[in-house]
N, C-alpha and C positions, 0 to 999 in steps of 0.2 A: 669168365668172362666172356661176352657173347663178340666175338667177329665183327666191325662193322662192315654191311657193304658195302662195294662201291657203286656213288649216281651217280659215275657218270658215265658210266655206260646205259649206251641208245638200245631203251624201245626195243625187245623183238613184235612186231604184226603183222601176223599171217593176211595178206590181201587174195584177192578181193574180200574188204568187209564192210555190215558201216560201221560210221563211224559220225560218231553225233556234237555236234558243236550245239554249241551254249550262245544266244546270239539275244544281247538287249539291241533296245533302242525307246525311241520316247514318246513312237508311235502306233500302237498297235497296228491298225494297219499298209499301216507302211512297211513298217518290220518284215509283216508274210512276208506283201510283196518284192518288197529287200532279198528277202530271203529265194522267193521262186524266181525271178530273175537274174541272180547270180547263180544259181545251178539249178536252171534249164533244161531240170532230172527227172522221177520221179522223188520226190522228200516226204519224210513223210513231217510234219509243221505241227507245235504240240506247245500252252501255253504252259510255262515253265512257272510265275512271280512273279506278282509285280511293286515296282518297290513300298516302301510306306510309306508317302506322303502323297505316292498312285503317278511320280515321275517317266517312271521310267514301269516296263514290262518286260517279261525274258523270255526267249521260247528254245527250246531244244528243235532242231533239225538233223535226222536222222539221215543219212547219206547213204548208199551202196560207191564208195570209195576203191581203185581198184590201184594204186600207189602210190606212196608217200606225195612221189609230184602230187597224182590229182592233189591227193588230201592240203598239203600244205597250200595247193594255187586258191582251192579252194576259202580257205582258209583265208586268206590275203584280199580276195577274190570284196566279198562279206567283209574283213578289216575296211577294204576303201570306201565301201558304199556308202554315200552321203548322204544314210536312211538306218545308217548301221553303226548304235555307239562303242559297244564293242565285242571279242569275239571271246567265246572262253571256250 
Protein backbone atom coordinates (compact mmCIF):
# COMPACT_ATOMS: atom_id res chain seq x y z
CA UNK A 1 0.00 0.00 0.00
CA UNK A 2 1.37 3.41 -0.98
CA UNK A 3 1.97 5.97 1.72
CA UNK A 4 -0.21 9.08 1.51
CA UNK A 5 1.67 12.31 0.87
CA UNK A 6 1.53 15.06 3.45
CA UNK A 7 -0.93 17.56 1.94
CA UNK A 8 -0.02 20.18 4.53
CA UNK A 9 3.37 20.69 2.91
CA UNK A 10 3.79 24.01 1.17
CA UNK A 11 4.63 23.88 -2.53
CA UNK A 12 8.05 25.33 -3.25
CA UNK A 13 7.95 27.92 -6.02
CA UNK A 14 11.14 29.31 -7.48
CA UNK A 15 11.04 33.07 -8.08
CA UNK A 16 11.02 34.98 -10.32
CA UNK A 17 8.37 33.06 -12.24
CA UNK A 18 5.46 33.72 -14.54
CA UNK A 19 2.28 33.15 -12.55
CA UNK A 20 -1.11 32.54 -14.15
CA UNK A 21 -4.20 34.01 -12.54
CA UNK A 22 -7.61 32.93 -13.82
CA UNK A 23 -9.78 36.04 -13.65
CA UNK A 24 -13.57 35.96 -14.06
CA UNK A 25 -15.86 38.92 -14.69
CA UNK A 26 -19.21 39.86 -16.21
CA UNK A 27 -18.00 42.40 -18.77
CA UNK A 28 -15.04 41.35 -20.93
CA UNK A 29 -13.75 44.88 -21.56
CA UNK A 30 -14.04 45.93 -17.91
CA UNK A 31 -12.43 42.69 -16.73
CA UNK A 32 -9.44 43.21 -19.05
CA UNK A 33 -9.13 46.85 -17.95
CA UNK A 34 -9.31 45.79 -14.29
CA UNK A 35 -6.48 43.28 -14.77
CA UNK A 36 -4.35 45.93 -16.49
CA UNK A 37 -5.01 48.54 -13.80
CA UNK A 38 -4.21 46.18 -10.94
CA UNK A 39 -1.05 44.67 -12.40
CA UNK A 40 0.35 47.91 -13.86
CA UNK A 41 3.12 45.93 -15.58
CA UNK A 42 3.55 43.77 -18.67
CA UNK A 43 0.79 41.15 -18.48
CA UNK A 44 -0.29 38.65 -21.08
CA UNK A 45 -4.09 38.52 -20.99
CA UNK A 46 -5.82 35.83 -23.00
CA UNK A 47 -9.49 34.92 -23.25
CA UNK A 48 -10.21 31.56 -21.66
CA UNK A 49 -13.94 30.74 -21.58
CA UNK A 50 -17.45 32.10 -21.48
CA UNK A 51 -20.16 30.66 -19.25
CA UNK A 52 -22.95 28.66 -20.87
CA UNK A 53 -25.38 31.57 -20.69
CA UNK A 54 -22.75 34.16 -21.58
CA UNK A 55 -22.97 36.07 -18.30
CA UNK A 56 -19.34 35.49 -17.26
CA UNK A 57 -16.05 35.51 -19.15
CA UNK A 58 -12.76 34.20 -17.86
CA UNK A 59 -9.27 35.31 -18.79
CA UNK A 60 -5.78 34.04 -18.10
CA UNK A 61 -3.45 36.74 -16.81
CA UNK A 62 0.22 35.70 -16.98
CA UNK A 63 2.42 37.95 -14.87
CA UNK A 64 6.08 37.84 -13.86
CA UNK A 65 6.23 37.79 -10.06
CA UNK A 66 9.38 38.04 -7.97
CA UNK A 67 8.22 36.77 -4.58
CA UNK A 68 5.39 35.01 -2.78
CA UNK A 69 4.40 38.31 -1.18
CA UNK A 70 4.13 40.00 -4.57
CA UNK A 71 2.14 37.06 -6.00
CA UNK A 72 -0.29 37.17 -3.07
CA UNK A 73 -0.67 40.97 -3.23
CA UNK A 74 -1.61 40.83 -6.92
CA UNK A 75 -4.12 38.07 -6.12
CA UNK A 76 -5.70 40.11 -3.31
CA UNK A 77 -5.78 43.30 -5.42
CA UNK A 78 -7.47 41.46 -8.31
CA UNK A 79 -9.96 39.90 -5.92
CA UNK A 80 -10.89 43.31 -4.43
CA UNK A 81 -11.53 45.00 -7.78
CA UNK A 82 -15.23 45.81 -8.34
CA UNK A 83 -15.18 44.61 -11.99
CA UNK A 84 -13.75 41.19 -11.09
CA UNK A 85 -16.07 38.51 -9.73
CA UNK A 86 -13.53 35.76 -8.95
CA UNK A 87 -9.81 35.01 -9.12
CA UNK A 88 -8.33 31.52 -9.16
